[in-house]
C-alpha positions in Angstrom: -31.8 -32.1 -33.5 -34.9 -32.0 -31.2 -38.0 -33.3 -31.7 -41.1 -32.3 -29.7 -43.3 -29.4 -30.0 -41.5 -28.7 -33.7 -38.4 -29.6 -34.9 -35.5 -27.8 -33.9 -32.3 -28.5 -35.5 -28.5 -26.5 -34.6 -24.9 -27.6 -34.9 -22.3 -26.5 -32.7 -18.5 -25.5 -33.1 -15.5 -25.5 -30.7 -13.5 -22.6 -28.9 -10.2 -23.2 -28.0 -10.8 -22.5 -24.6 -13.1 -25.7 -24.6 -16.3 -24.1 -24.8 -18.9 -23.8 -27.4 -21.2 -21.7 -29.6 -24.0 -22.9 -30.8 -25.4 -21.8 -34.4 -29.3 -22.2 -34.7 -30.7 -23.4 -38.0 -34.4 -23.6 -39.8 -33.5 -27.1 -40.8 -37.3 -28.6 -39.4 -38.5 -26.7 -42.5 -36.4 -28.7 -45.1 -39.1 -30.5 -47.4 -40.6 -33.7 -46.0 -39.4 -36.6 -48.7 -41.6 -39.7 -48.5 -40.0 -42.8 -48.8 -42.5 -45.5 -49.3 -45.6 -45.4 -51.5 -47.7 -44.8 -47.9 -46.1 -41.6 -47.4 -46.2 -40.5 -50.6 -50.0 -40.5 -49.7 -49.5 -38.8 -46.9 -47.8 -35.7 -48.4 -50.6 -35.4 -50.4 -52.9 -35.2 -47.4 -50.5 -33.1 -45.7 -50.2 -30.4 -48.5 -54.5 -30.8 -48.8 -54.4 -30.3 -44.8 -52.1 -27.2 -45.1 -53.0 -25.7 -47.9 -49.5 -26.1 -49.4 -49.0 -26.7 -53.4 -45.8 -28.5 -53.9 -44.4 -29.9 -50.7 -44.7 -29.6 -46.8 -41.8 -29.1 -44.0 -40.2 -32.0 -42.4 -41.8 -31.0 -39.5 -45.2 -31.7 -40.2 -44.5 -35.0 -39.5 -41.3 -35.1 -37.3 -42.9 -33.5 -34.1 -45.6 -33.6 -31.3 -48.7 -32.1 -33.8 -47.2 -34.4 -36.8 -47.7 -37.2 -35.1 -51.2 -36.1 -34.6 -51.4 -35.7 -38.4 -49.9 -39.1 -39.4 -52.9 -40.1 -37.0 -55.1 -38.2 -39.3 -54.0 -39.8 -42.0 -54.3 -43.0 -40.9 -57.7 -42.6 -39.3 -58.9 -41.7 -43.3 -57.0 -44.0 -44.9 -57.9 -47.3 -42.6 -61.6 -46.2 -41.0 -61.9 -50.2 -40.1 -59.3 -49.5 -37.7 -60.5 -47.1 -36.0 -61.1 -47.5 -32.1 -63.9 -45.1 -31.5 -62.9 -45.2 -27.3 -59.5 -44.0 -28.3 -60.0 -41.6 -30.8 -62.2 -39.6 -28.8 -59.8 -39.6 -25.9 -57.0 -38.6 -28.7 -59.5 -35.7 -29.8 -60.0 -34.7 -26.4 -56.6 -34.3 -25.4 -56.2 -30.7 -26.6 -52.1 -29.9 -27.4 -51.4 -33.4 -26.1 -52.9 -35.1 -28.7 -49.4 -36.9 -29.4 -48.5 -37.7 -26.2 -52.2 -39.2 -26.2 -51.4 -41.4 -29.4 -48.1 -42.4 -28.0 -49.9 -43.8 -24.8 -51.9 -46.3 -26.7 -49.0 -47.9 -28.5 -47.3 -49.8 -25.8 -50.6 -50.1 -23.5 -51.3 -54.0 -22.8 -55.2 -53.6 -22.9 -55.8 -50.6 -25.1 -53.2 -51.0 -28.1 -54.1 -48.9 -31.1 -52.9 -50.5 -34.4 -53.0 -47.1 -36.1 -51.6 -45.2 -33.6 -48.6 -47.5 -33.2 -48.4 -47.2 -37.6 -47.9 -43.3 -37.2 -45.6 -43.7 -34.3 -43.9 -46.5 -36.5 -44.1 -43.5 -39.4 -42.7 -40.7 -37.2 -39.3 -42.5 -35.9 -38.8 -43.9 -39.3 -38.8 -40.4 -40.9 -37.2 -38.8 -37.7 -34.2 -40.6 -38.7 -33.9 -40.1 -41.8 -34.0 -36.5 -41.2 -30.9 -36.6 -38.5 -29.4 -39.2 -41.1 -30.2 -35.9 -44.0 -28.4 -33.5 -41.4 -25.5 -35.3 -40.3 -24.3 -36.0 -44.3 -24.9 -31.6 -44.4 -23.0 -31.2 -41.3 -20.8 -34.3 -41.1 -20.7 -34.2 -36.9 -18.2 -36.5 -36.4 -18.4 -35.7 -32.6 -21.7 -37.0 -32.5 -25.0 -36.2 -33.4 -27.3 -35.5 -30.6 -31.3 -36.1 -30.6 -32.9 -34.2 -28.0 -36.8 -32.5 -27.4 -39.3 -34.6 -26.0 -40.4 -37.6 -28.7 -37.1 -39.6 -28.4 -37.4 -39.6 -24.4 -41.1 -40.6 -23.7 -40.6 -43.5 -26.6 -37.3 -44.2 -26.0 -37.7 -48.3 -26.8 -39.1 -47.3 -29.9 -35.7 -45.6 -31.2 -33.7 -48.9 -29.9 -35.7 -51.5 -31.3 -36.1 -53.3 -34.9 -33.9 -50.7 -36.0 -36.5 -47.7 -37.0 -34.7 -44.8 -35.9 -31.3 -46.2 -37.1 -31.5 -48.1 -40.1 -33.9 -44.8 -41.6 -30.2 -42.9 -40.5 -27.7 -44.5 -42.3 -30.5 -45.3 -45.2 -28.4 -42.9 -47.4 -26.7 -45.3 -50.1 -22.8 -44.9 -50.8 -22.9 -42.6 -47.5 -23.9 -45.3 -45.2 -20.3 -46.0 -44.2 -19.4 -42.5 -43.6 -22.7 -42.1 -41.4 -21.3 -44.9 -39.5 -18.6 -43.3 -38.6 -20.8 -40.6 -36.4 -22.1 -41.6 -32.8 -25.4 -40.8 -32.3 -26.8 -40.0 -29.0 -30.3 -39.9 -27.3 -30.5 -37.1 -24.9 -32.8 -38.6 -21.8 -32.9 -34.8 -20.5 -35.7 -32.8 -21.9 -35.1 -29.6 -20.2 -31.9 -28.1 -22.0 -33.8 -25.5 -23.5 -34.4 -23.6 -20.2 -30.2 -24.8 -18.4 -29.3 -23.2 -22.0 -31.2 -20.3 -21.1 -29.5 -20.6 -17.7 -26.5 -20.7 -18.9 -26.6 -17.9 -21.8 -27.6 -15.4 -18.6 -24.7 -16.8 -16.8 -22.1 -16.2 -19.6 -23.5 -12.4 -20.1 -23.9 -11.4 -16.2 -19.7 -12.6 -16.5 -19.1 -10.7 -19.5 -20.7 -7.6 -18.5 -18.8 -7.7 -14.6 -15.9 -7.7 -16.8 -16.4 -4.5 -18.7 -18.6 -3.0 -15.7 -15.0 -3.5 -13.8 -12.7 -2.4 -16.3 -14.6 0.7 -16.4 -15.0 1.3 -12.7 -11.0 0.7 -12.0 -9.5 2.3 -14.9 -11.8 4.4 -16.5 -10.0 3.2 -19.8 -12.3 1.0 -22.6 -10.4 -2.3 -22.9 -8.5 -2.9 -19.4 -10.0 -5.7 -17.3 -9.7 -5.2 -13.5 -7.4 -7.9 -11.9 -8.2 -7.1 -8.5 -11.9 -8.3 -8.4 -12.4 -11.4 -7.3 -13.2 -14.1 -10.2 -16.3 -15.2 -10.7 -15.1 -18.2 -12.2 -15.3 -20.3 -9.8 -18.5 -19.6 -9.6 -20.1 -20.3 -13.0 -20.2 -24.4 -12.3 -22.1 -23.6 -9.4 -24.9 -21.1 -10.8 -25.0 -23.4 -13.5 -25.8 -26.7 -11.6 -27.8 -25.0 -8.8 -31.0 -26.7 -8.5 -34.6 -24.4 -9.2 -37.9 -25.3 -8.1 -39.2 -25.9 -11.6 -38.2 -25.7 -15.1 -40.6 -23.0 -15.5 -38.9 -21.1 -13.0 -35.7 -22.0 -15.1 -36.7 -20.8 -18.2 -38.2 -17.5 -16.5 -34.9 -16.7 -14.8 -32.8 -17.2 -18.0 -34.5 -15.5 -20.1 -35.2 -12.4 -18.0 -32.1 -12.4 -16.5 -30.9 -12.2 -20.3 -33.1 -9.4 -21.2 -32.0 -7.4 -18.1 -28.2 -8.2 -18.8 -28.8 -7.3 -22.5 -30.1 -3.6 -21.4 -27.8 -3.4 -18.8 -24.6 -4.2 -21.5 -25.9 -2.1 -23.7 -26.3 0.9 -21.5 -22.5 0.3 -20.2 -20.9 0.0 -23.8 -23.0 3.2 -25.0 -21.8 4.7 -22.0 -18.3 3.7 -22.5 -18.0 5.2 -25.8 -19.1 8.6 -24.8 
């Protein structure tokens, strides 16, 4: 489960060969469930803001944009606590308003109570949503907290029990949740790494299909005389790239190219 621009959720299942399959979900669009009187008011604010009658997605709270929405709610509710200079800086931050808010949570001279309260609500809601996901998936191999919000605000996830207290706050299921290891992923480019890994796997699969066709002319027979690429996989995945953006572009373009090529090979094999 990873909060950043939005709230992404997925689960993994193991294969006999030791690799994993990733199953995407739209879990970030499940309902935001208030757990205090203040959060009930927040829900009404968000429903009005996003034109909803009955509910809003939890992503409206647990994300960078959600952090800004929570700040706006607190700004409206507690106008006497607004720091005009800080508020102007947040509004001028464009798509980085969430980051601008967190910068004024730990700032020694410019710490702002509204920013701190907004982050507290987001982190506690994050923990509650992760706990709800854990109840549905029972991931005894571990729950991994990814995305950009957690590593950038790691202290607030580890101190005061904000995240874990709400993760475990599931009544009779608390003991079951205690058995699930929870990890925070400090690497923020796992999306790019995933695209690169997918491209490598597709390339290996395509190479096997194409090699078999060239070597035997019969579908389903692998060319065993060709050199194996398996020893190169780790090297290809770990190879340093110039930038995260470049890695994402390489992975995405590579995957698209390989998908097109794979379809052509399959079509030719079936003729």
